[in-house]
C-alpha positions as CSV (number, residue, x, y, z in Angstrom):
1,M,-110.7,-42.9,-43.9
2,G,-110.3,-45.5,-46.7
3,I,-111.1,-45.6,-50.5
4,L,-113.2,-48.4,-52.0
5,K,-111.5,-49.4,-55.6
6,K,-112.6,-51.8,-57.8
7,T,-109.7,-54.2,-58.4
8,D,-110.2,-57.5,-60.6
9,G,-113.6,-57.4,-59.6
10,R,-113.3,-57.3,-55.8
11,L,-113.8,-53.8,-54.0
12,S,-110.8,-53.2,-52.1
13,S,-110.3,-50.4,-49.3
14,R,-107.3,-48.2,-50.7
15,R,-105.9,-45.8,-47.5
16,E,-104.9,-42.4,-48.7
17,P,-101.2,-42.4,-47.3
18,I,-100.1,-40.0,-44.6
19,T,-98.5,-36.7,-45.1
20,D,-95.5,-35.3,-43.9
21,T,-97.2,-32.7,-42.0
22,R,-99.4,-34.8,-40.4
23,L,-97.0,-37.6,-39.6
24,L,-94.6,-35.0,-37.9
25,L,-97.8,-33.2,-36.1
26,T,-98.7,-36.7,-34.4
27,V,-95.2,-37.8,-33.6
28,T,-94.9,-34.1,-32.0
29,I,-98.2,-34.6,-29.9
30,Y,-96.9,-38.3,-28.7
31,I,-94.0,-37.1,-27.7
32,F,-95.8,-33.8,-25.3
33,F,-98.5,-36.4,-23.9
34,A,-95.5,-39.1,-23.2
35,M,-93.5,-36.5,-21.6
36,Y,-96.0,-34.7,-19.4
37,I,-97.5,-38.1,-18.1
38,M,-93.4,-39.0,-17.4
39,S,-93.0,-35.9,-15.3
40,I,-96.6,-36.4,-13.2
41,F,-95.4,-40.2,-11.7
42,V,-91.9,-39.2,-11.8
43,W,-92.2,-35.4,-10.1
44,G,-95.2,-35.0,-9.4
45,G,-96.4,-31.9,-7.6
46,G,-97.0,-29.2,-9.7
47,F,-97.4,-31.3,-12.3
48,R,-100.3,-33.3,-10.9
49,R,-102.5,-30.2,-11.0
50,P,-104.1,-28.3,-14.1
51,Q,-102.8,-24.9,-13.0
52,Q,-99.6,-26.1,-14.1
53,L,-100.5,-26.9,-17.3
54,F,-102.7,-23.6,-17.2
55,D,-99.6,-21.7,-16.0
56,M,-97.7,-22.7,-19.4
57,L,-100.5,-21.2,-21.2
58,N,-100.3,-17.9,-19.2
59,N,-96.1,-17.4,-19.4
60,N,-96.2,-18.1,-23.2
61,A,-98.9,-16.7,-24.7
62,S,-96.9,-14.3,-26.5
63,L,-94.8,-17.3,-28.0
64,I,-97.8,-18.8,-29.3
65,V,-99.0,-15.7,-31.1
66,V,-95.5,-15.2,-32.6
67,A,-94.8,-18.7,-33.4
68,C,-97.9,-18.8,-35.4
69,G,-96.7,-16.2,-37.5
70,L,-93.4,-17.7,-37.8
71,T,-95.0,-20.8,-38.7
72,I,-96.7,-19.5,-41.7
73,V,-92.8,-17.8,-42.5
74,M,-91.5,-21.0,-42.3
75,I,-93.7,-23.1,-44.3
76,T,-93.1,-20.7,-47.4
77,G,-89.5,-21.6,-46.8
78,G,-88.5,-18.2,-45.5
79,I,-87.2,-17.1,-41.9
80,D,-87.7,-14.1,-39.9
81,I,-85.9,-13.6,-36.9
82,S,-87.5,-9.7,-35.8
83,V,-90.2,-11.2,-34.2
84,G,-89.2,-11.0,-30.4
85,G,-87.5,-6.9,-31.4
86,I,-91.2,-6.0,-32.8
87,T,-92.6,-7.5,-29.4
88,A,-90.4,-5.9,-27.4
89,L,-90.7,-2.5,-29.2
90,V,-94.6,-2.7,-29.2
91,A,-94.4,-4.1,-25.6
92,M,-92.5,-0.5,-24.4
93,T,-94.7,1.6,-26.4
94,C,-97.9,1.0,-25.3
95,A,-96.7,0.8,-21.9
96,V,-95.5,4.3,-22.5
97,H,-98.4,5.2,-23.9
98,L,-101.2,3.7,-21.6
99,D,-99.3,6.1,-18.4
100,N,-99.4,9.0,-21.0
101,G,-103.3,8.7,-21.3
102,G,-103.8,5.8,-23.5
103,T,-106.5,3.6,-23.5
104,V,-106.3,-0.3,-24.2
105,W,-107.8,0.2,-27.4
106,S,-105.2,2.6,-28.9
107,A,-102.8,0.9,-27.2
108,L,-104.0,-2.1,-29.4
109,A,-104.7,-0.3,-32.2
110,I,-100.6,0.9,-32.0
111,S,-99.6,-2.5,-31.6
112,L,-101.1,-3.6,-35.2
113,G,-99.9,-0.4,-36.6
114,I,-96.5,-1.5,-35.7
115,G,-96.2,-4.7,-36.6
116,L,-98.3,-4.0,-39.8
117,A,-95.3,-1.7,-40.6
118,F,-92.4,-4.3,-39.9
119,G,-94.5,-6.8,-41.6
120,L,-95.0,-4.7,-44.7
121,V,-91.1,-3.1,-44.9
122,H,-90.1,-7.1,-44.4
123,A,-92.7,-8.1,-47.0
124,T,-91.9,-5.5,-49.7
125,L,-88.1,-6.1,-49.6
126,I,-88.1,-10.4,-49.2
127,A,-90.7,-10.9,-51.8
128,Y,-90.6,-7.8,-54.5
129,M,-86.7,-6.8,-54.1
130,E,-85.3,-10.4,-53.9
131,I,-83.3,-9.7,-50.6
132,Q,-82.1,-12.6,-48.4
133,P,-85.3,-13.1,-45.8
134,F,-82.3,-13.2,-43.2
135,I,-80.9,-9.9,-43.8
136,V,-83.8,-8.4,-43.6
137,T,-85.3,-9.6,-40.6
138,L,-81.8,-9.3,-39.0
139,A,-82.1,-5.6,-39.9
140,G,-85.6,-5.1,-38.4
141,M,-84.4,-6.7,-35.3
142,F,-81.9,-4.4,-34.6
143,F,-84.1,-1.7,-35.5
144,A,-86.8,-2.5,-33.6
145,R,-84.7,-3.4,-30.2
146,G,-83.1,0.2,-31.1
147,M,-85.9,2.1,-31.2
148,T,-87.3,0.0,-27.8
149,T,-84.4,2.0,-26.2
150,V,-85.5,5.6,-28.0
151,V,-89.0,5.0,-26.8
152,S,-87.7,4.5,-23.1
153,V,-84.2,3.6,-21.8
154,N,-85.8,2.8,-18.6
155,P,-88.1,0.1,-17.5
156,H,-91.6,1.4,-17.4
157,T,-94.3,-0.3,-15.5
158,V,-97.9,0.6,-16.4
159,E,-100.2,1.9,-13.8
160,N,-103.0,2.6,-16.2
161,A,-106.3,1.7,-14.1
162,Q,-108.2,0.4,-17.2
163,F,-105.1,-1.6,-18.3
164,L,-104.4,-2.9,-15.1
165,A,-107.9,-4.2,-14.8
166,L,-107.4,-5.9,-17.6
167,K,-104.2,-7.5,-17.1
168,E,-105.2,-8.9,-13.4
169,S,-108.4,-10.3,-14.8
170,A,-108.7,-14.0,-15.5
171,I,-110.9,-16.6,-16.1
172,Q,-111.8,-18.9,-13.5
173,I,-112.6,-22.9,-13.0
174,P,-113.1,-23.6,-9.7
175,F,-113.1,-27.5,-10.4
176,L,-109.9,-27.7,-11.9
177,G,-108.7,-26.1,-8.6
178,H,-106.6,-27.2,-5.8
179,T,-106.6,-26.9,-1.9
180,A,-104.1,-24.8,-0.5
181,N,-102.6,-25.6,3.2
182,N,-105.7,-23.4,5.0
183,G,-108.3,-25.6,3.8
184,N,-109.1,-23.0,1.1
185,L,-110.0,-23.6,-2.5
186,I,-107.5,-21.8,-5.5
187,P,-109.2,-22.2,-8.6
188,A,-107.6,-22.5,-11.5
189,K,-107.0,-19.4,-13.9
190,I,-106.7,-18.9,-17.5
191,E,-105.2,-15.3,-18.4
192,Y,-107.3,-13.7,-21.4
193,G,-103.8,-13.9,-23.4
194,V,-104.3,-17.1,-23.5
195,I,-107.5,-16.8,-25.0
196,I,-106.3,-14.2,-27.7
197,A,-103.4,-17.0,-28.6
198,L,-105.7,-19.8,-28.6
199,I,-107.6,-17.7,-31.3
200,V,-104.7,-16.8,-33.4
201,V,-104.0,-20.7,-33.5
202,A,-107.8,-21.0,-34.8
203,V,-107.7,-18.9,-37.4
204,V,-103.8,-19.6,-38.5
205,F,-105.2,-23.0,-38.8
206,I,-108.1,-22.7,-40.8
207,L,-106.3,-20.3,-43.0
208,L,-103.7,-22.9,-43.6
209,R,-106.1,-25.7,-43.8
210,W,-109.1,-24.2,-46.1
211,A,-108.1,-21.1,-47.7
212,R,-106.2,-20.8,-51.1
213,L,-103.7,-18.6,-49.6
214,G,-103.2,-21.0,-47.0
215,R,-102.3,-24.0,-49.7
216,N,-100.0,-21.4,-51.7
217,F,-97.9,-21.1,-48.9
218,Y,-97.1,-24.6,-49.3
219,A,-97.2,-24.9,-52.9
220,V,-94.3,-21.9,-52.5
221,G,-92.4,-23.7,-50.1
222,G,-92.3,-27.0,-51.3
223,N,-91.0,-25.9,-54.5
224,N,-91.2,-22.0,-56.2
225,Q,-90.8,-23.4,-60.3
226,S,-94.1,-26.0,-59.4
227,A,-95.7,-23.1,-57.5
228,L,-95.6,-20.8,-60.5
229,M,-96.5,-23.4,-63.3
230,L,-99.7,-24.0,-61.0
231,G,-100.4,-20.3,-61.5
232,I,-99.7,-19.3,-58.1
233,N,-98.3,-15.3,-57.7
234,V,-95.2,-16.5,-55.5
235,K,-94.2,-12.9,-55.1
236,R,-97.3,-12.2,-53.6
237,T,-97.8,-15.3,-51.8
238,K,-94.2,-14.6,-49.8
239,F,-95.5,-11.0,-49.1
240,F,-98.4,-11.9,-47.3
241,G,-96.8,-14.3,-45.2
242,Y,-94.4,-12.3,-44.2
243,L,-97.2,-9.6,-43.8
244,I,-99.1,-11.8,-41.4
245,S,-96.2,-12.7,-39.4
246,G,-95.7,-9.2,-38.7
247,L,-98.9,-8.7,-37.5
248,L,-99.3,-11.1,-35.1
249,S,-95.9,-9.9,-33.7
250,G,-97.8,-6.7,-32.9
251,I,-100.4,-9.0,-31.4
252,G,-97.9,-10.7,-29.4
253,G,-96.2,-7.7,-28.3
254,F,-99.8,-6.5,-26.9
255,V,-100.2,-10.2,-25.2
256,F,-96.6,-10.2,-23.5
257,L,-97.4,-6.9,-22.0
258,M,-101.0,-8.3,-21.0
259,H,-98.9,-11.0,-19.2
260,T,-95.8,-8.6,-17.5
261,G,-97.7,-5.6,-17.2
262,A,-94.2,-3.5,-18.1
263,G,-91.9,-2.7,-21.1
264,N,-88.5,-3.4,-21.0
265,A,-85.6,-3.2,-23.4
266,A,-84.7,-6.6,-22.4
267,N,-88.5,-8.0,-22.7
268,A,-88.5,-11.2,-25.5
269,T,-84.8,-11.5,-25.6
270,G,-84.4,-14.9,-27.5
271,A,-88.0,-14.8,-28.2
272,E,-87.2,-15.3,-32.3
273,M,-84.9,-18.5,-31.2
274,N,-87.7,-20.1,-29.0
275,A,-90.2,-19.1,-31.7
276,I,-88.0,-20.8,-34.3
277,A,-87.3,-23.9,-31.8
278,C,-91.1,-24.5,-31.1
279,A,-92.0,-24.2,-34.9
280,I,-89.3,-27.0,-35.4
281,I,-90.5,-29.1,-32.5
282,G,-94.1,-29.1,-34.1
283,G,-93.2,-30.4,-37.5
284,T,-92.1,-27.2,-39.8
285,L,-89.3,-28.2,-41.6
286,L,-86.8,-25.2,-42.4
287,T,-86.8,-26.1,-45.8
288,G,-90.6,-25.5,-46.4
289,G,-93.5,-26.8,-47.8
290,V,-94.0,-28.7,-44.0
291,G,-95.8,-27.5,-41.4
292,S,-98.8,-27.2,-38.9
293,V,-99.7,-24.6,-36.4
294,I,-101.1,-26.7,-34.3
295,G,-97.9,-28.9,-34.1
296,T,-96.4,-25.5,-33.3
297,F,-99.1,-25.0,-30.5
298,F,-97.8,-28.4,-29.2
299,G,-94.1,-27.2,-30.0
300,V,-94.4,-24.6,-27.1
301,L,-95.8,-27.0,-24.6
302,T,-93.2,-29.6,-25.0
303,L,-90.4,-26.8,-24.8
304,T,-92.1,-25.3,-22.1
305,T,-92.5,-28.8,-20.2
306,I,-88.9,-29.4,-20.4
307,K,-88.1,-26.3,-18.9
308,S,-90.1,-27.2,-16.0
309,I,-88.8,-30.5,-15.7
310,V,-85.3,-29.1,-15.4
311,I,-86.5,-27.0,-13.1
312,A,-88.2,-29.8,-10.9
313,S,-84.8,-31.6,-10.9
314,G,-83.4,-29.2,-9.2
315,L,-81.1,-27.4,-12.1
316,N,-82.4,-23.8,-11.6
317,E,-79.2,-22.3,-13.1
318,P,-80.4,-20.6,-16.3
319,W,-77.7,-22.6,-18.7
320,W,-79.1,-25.8,-18.1
321,Q,-82.4,-24.7,-19.8
322,S,-80.3,-23.4,-22.8
323,I,-78.6,-26.8,-22.8
324,T,-81.8,-28.8,-22.7
325,T,-83.4,-26.7,-25.5
326,G,-80.4,-26.8,-27.6
327,A,-80.6,-30.5,-26.9
328,M,-84.3,-31.4,-27.4
329,L,-83.8,-29.4,-30.9
330,C,-81.3,-31.2,-32.0
331,F,-83.2,-34.2,-31.2
332,F,-85.9,-33.2,-33.2
333,I,-84.3,-32.4,-36.4
334,L,-82.6,-35.7,-35.9
335,L,-86.0,-37.6,-35.6
336,Q,-87.4,-35.3,-38.5
337,S,-84.4,-36.5,-40.7
338,V,-84.7,-39.9,-40.1
339,I,-88.7,-40.2,-40.5
340,L,-89.1,-38.1,-43.8
341,S,-85.9,-40.4,-44.9
342,G,-87.2,-43.5,-44.3
343,R,-90.4,-42.6,-46.1
344,G,-88.0,-41.1,-48.7
345,Q,-86.7,-44.5,-49.7
346,K,-89.8,-46.5,-49.4
347,G,-91.5,-43.8,-51.5
348,S,-94.8,-42.4,-51.4
349,T,-97.3,-45.9,-52.6
350,E,-100.2,-46.2,-51.0
351,Q,-101.4,-49.1,-48.9
352,I,-104.4,-51.8,-49.8
353,E,-105.7,-53.3,-47.3
């Protein structure tokens, strides 16, 4: 929206320059829709059914939750590579707990407790003891993976009736369904884990957009010294960033269990790398100060679309997905570098219409 300004007796409309965060978000959204529309016309098949998009959300609800927490940490200029290990530990612990007389609510409390415990330790060591985030969270990842094996060496499938009822339930949308070969209508389904993920995205979006803490995240990630001069408590801001990341990793672990229904020491392997990739594809910079949780959400969809395209192309070997993920990540990093360097050369002057 333009701003009216009087210049030489005339009113001119001055438009505020688009921020780096909004620009990179816009690029991500355009690329996702371009890829998905291309997939519909080129490969057709499942891409033409709304359930394909819903399945992308169903299969990656936990990744969305975890990536939201990682986005906050990356905006502050940090990193957290423990999120996959925490997810696996939460899933295994809750699975064992549920089959030993636990309830869904007590399992949820355990997942929140584990996430907060890891987040508290990481936040204290990084924010107040000023230990490198990579080292602290790397130790957290190893510890979480080891504890997952301690809880149970073997895979553990949940047989709790209350939990299975929750796992098997889903929101059905008949008018977005498709007709099977036998003529029966199969309604589109959205799992409740997706609803949890969307709520997390909305809450984090509000936090980053309108809350003082959210603005502090951007300020600290942009420049620590400038943030201090503005009166921002940098250590406390980083503390809350890692605490929230740990909490969301705990929630992500519970959502992961809701989708898979089993705990396994190999659960969420590579989730931390996928979460970082989704955040970067969504426009979050590793240098901090720039990022959007909406962009991360579309980053998850973009990365999943790429993997679906690889499978639709007949390249079913797992290494092809890794290759395309790496290539796409490099493409987005290069694209961001070109865009931001171009804006830097032009400066931050406003456009006057």
